[in-house]
N, C-alpha and C positions, 0 to 999 in steps of 0.2 A: 504494500500500500504506500502510495506517495504521500509523505507527510509535509511536503513543502507547501507554502501558501499558494493559493491559486490566483491566476491573473484575472482581474475583473475589468480592466480597461487598458487599452494601449493607444497611444497617440503618436503620430509622426510629427516631430518637431516641437520644441519648447525653448523659451528663453528663461534664463535664470538671473535673479537680482538679489543683491545682499541687503542688509539692514539699512544701508544708506541709499538704496535704490540704484546702485551702480550695476550696470549690465555686466554680468559675468561671462556671458557667451550663450551659445545655442547647442542643444543636444539634438541628435537625429531622431531618437525615440525615447519616450517616457511610458513606462508600463506601471499601472497601479495594481498592487496586490490586495487580496482580501485582508480585512483587518486582522491583526494578530491578537493573541490572547491578552496582551497588555494594552490593547486599544490604540496602538501607534499606527499612523498612516505610513505605508511603505511604498516607495517608488523605486523601480529599477530603471537606470538611466544609461543610455549608450551615446557617447559623444566622441568625435574625432578631434575636438579642440583640447590640446594639452593644458592650456591655462584653466579652462573650466574644470577639466578632470582633476587637476592638482588642487583646485579650490574645494571641490566637492568632497574629496577623500579626507580633507583636513577639517571638515565641519565638526564641531564639538558643542552641541547644544546652542547653535547659532540660529539667528533669524534668517529665513530664506523665503523667496517668492518664486514660484514656478508658473509661467504663463504658457499654457499649451496653445499651439497654433491651430487655427481653423475655426469656422463658425460654430458657436455653441460649445467650444472646447472648455474644459474646466481650468481653473487656476487654483493653485494651492498656496496658502499663506501659512507658513510654519511659524509658530511662536518660538519653537526651537526645533532644530534638526541636526542629526549627526549622520556622517557618511563614511563609507568604507568601500574598498575595492572588493568586488564579488565576481571573480573571473574576468571576463571582458566587459563587464558592466560595473556600474557604481550603484550601490544600494544606499538610498536615503531613507531614514526613518525618523519620525518625530511626531510632535503634537501640533495640530492645526489651531490657528487663532479662532 
């Protein structure tokens, strides 16, 4: 039985902004996972931008805004988020505002 969280939404493209509204860069894909037991929002991010990747993997309970591209696409405003490398992706997890 696969115990990994299931994918509930995937979007092509998203822009990332820090607490000061500085543009951190663009990711090619953002996939939202089903809520974890702790109630954290979990996103899997794929990006070819080294500056964005370096920033995301160093997040440690930092504010973060993710604007997914496309009509009706969701945005995520994290009160705090932490990130780490997860294979070829970056996993962001945190609490939404």
